C-alpha positions, -999 to 999 in steps of 0.1 A, spaced: -701 400 -769 -714 440 -765 -673 459 -775 -667 491 -748 -644 513 -768 -629 552 -769 -625 556 -799 -657 576 -821 -689 555 -837 -670 565 -868 -639 545 -861 -655 525 -843 -678 509 -869 -651 494 -889 -639 476 -860 -675 463 -847 -685 451 -885 -652 437 -893 -655 417 -859 -686 410 -868 -701 420 -836 -741 429 -830 -749 461 -819 -748 483 -798 -719 501 -797 -705 515 -771 -678 548 -779 -667 583 -771 -655 564 -737 -689 550 -727 -704 587 -735 -725 573 -764 -742 542 -769 -751 534 -805 -767 509 -823 -751 499 -860 -768 526 -879 -750 550 -864 -790 564 -841 -782 567 -805 -794 552 -774 -774 571 -753 -757 610 -753 -747 626 -722 -719 653 -738 -696 675 -717 -714 705 -718 -696 737 -740 -684 756 -711 -663 731 -687 -650 713 -723 -637 748 -728 -622 750 -691 -607 722 -706 -592 737 -735 -579 765 -720 -562 746 -697 -544 727 -731 -539 764 -745 -524 777 -717 -491 746 -712 -495 744 -756 -511 710 -756 -525 695 -781 -565 692 -777 -596 682 -806 -637 681 -796 -660 662 -814 -693 673 -833 -712 652 -855 -687 628 -856 -663 651 -867 -626 653 -849 -626 694 -847 -589 713 -843 -576 745 -843 -544 731 -852 -533 704 -876 -499 695 -854 -488 662 -860 -504 648 -821 -542 649 -844 -529 635 -868 -518 604 -851 -549 598 -831 -566 598 -865 -546 575 -880 -551 554 -846 -587 562 -843 -592 559 -885 -610 598 -889 -606 626 -909 -594 653 -893 -615 692 -894 -589 725 -884 -618 746 -870 -605 785 -861 -621 782 -831 -636 752 -807 -658 773 -791 -671 786 -821 -674 747 -836 -677 727 -807 -720 726 -804 -739 728 -774 -717 693 -758 -691 672 -771 -691 634 -767 -653 636 -752 -620 658 -751 -592 640 -754 -556 659 -752 -522 635 -771 -490 640 -760 -463 622 -744 -463 592 -723 -444 610 -698 -456 650 -699 -494 632 -695 -483 610 -661 -478 643 -651 -517 659 -656 -535 634 -649 -532 637 -621 -538 674 -622 -562 672 -645 -587 649 -624 -576 669 -591 -594 705 -616 -620 691 -621 -632 663 -593 -673 655 -595 -675 677 -625 -652 646 -649 -643 621 -657 -607 620 -665 -586 585 -676 -558 571 -695 -567 550 -727 -541 544 -739 -506 562 -725 -501 594 -757 -545 599 -745 -559 626 -721 -589 613 -718 -625 636 -706 -658 628 -705 -684 636 -686 -689 632 -647 -721 611 -660 -700 595 -691 -678 566 -687 -676 526 -691 -688 517 -666 -724 538 -671 -727 533 -703 -726 501 -697 -750 494 -671 -770 511 -696 -759 488 -726 -765 457 -696 -803 468 -681 -813 476 -720 -810 440 -726 -822 429 -699 -788 416 -684 -780 411 -648 -743 422 -634 -728 395 -622 -738 379 -662 -722 411 -678 -679 397 -683 -654 436 -689 -622 433 -699 -599 458 -705 -559 473 -698 -562 509 -696 -580 533 -669 -608 542 -687 -617 507 -684 -605 504 -648 -645 516 -641 -661 494 -666 -639 464 -644 -652 472 -610 -682 473 -623 -687 445 -642 -698 406 -622 -665 395 -636 -641 426 -648 -607 412 -657 -575 427 -667 -545 424 -689 -514 416 -670 -497 448 -671 -524 477 -669 -520 501 -646 -528 496 -611 -553 515 -613 -570 491 -637 -554 457 -620 -567 465 -589 -601 472 -606 -601 433 -613 -612 402 -605 -581 383 -630 -564 389 -655 -551 372 -685 -522 380 -710 -519 405 -729 -527 402 -775 -509 372 -788 -510 351 -753 -538 339 -757 -557 357 -726 -593 359 -745 -587 321 -755 -582 313 -718 -613 338 -705 -632 317 -730 -622 284 -722 -627 295 -683 -659 307 -683 -678 276 -706 -664 255 -678 
C-alpha cells in the first residue's frame, strides 16, 4: 500500500510511519515522489513565473496563498488561514517578506485557503485561466491547490507503478477529493468515497462508505474474494 496525498512530505511522513506503510510516498499532490529518508524520486514543481501569476491572482482577491521551499510552508502574512492549514498538515508557518524573492526556482504546489463557498466559485475561473498549464483542484473544501500540468496524483501513481513493476490493471486507487479524480480514473480499479464531489464519483468504478462506516474493510474483502 502506497500513501498518495496532497500533504507536503513533512506532514505526510508521520502518518506513513504511524500506519506502518513502506515507501515511496506520493506527496505534494503528486508533484513529488519521495523515499522515506526524504530523497526524491520525482520532482515536478511549478515554474516561478507561473507560480507568481497564481500569487498575484490571490493577492488581487485578498485571499490567503502559500508556497513551499525546502519543505517549508512559506507565506507573506501570518493569517488564520495559514495556521489552520499548518495545524492540519503538521507544519510550521514561515513568514517571508516577499514570495517572489523567497520561493525559489520552483514550488511543488500552491494553495489558496478560504471558505468552501468562495473556492467553489473560484475553481472554474482558475481552471479556465490556467488550462493546459496548471492542474487545479480542491483537496478538502477549504483548499484550492495548484500543481504543474505534469503533476497530479495520476501521473505520480503511474510513475510508482512503473518503478515497482505493477501493471495498471492491478492498481487500486481510493480517494474523496477532486485532487483524487485523475488517480481514480487512471487506476485499474478506481474507488470513490460516498459523498465525494460528482467529478470524483464519475471517475470511479465503485464507491465505498466513508470513514467510520467500514468502507476500507468492504473494499479489502472484495479484493480478496
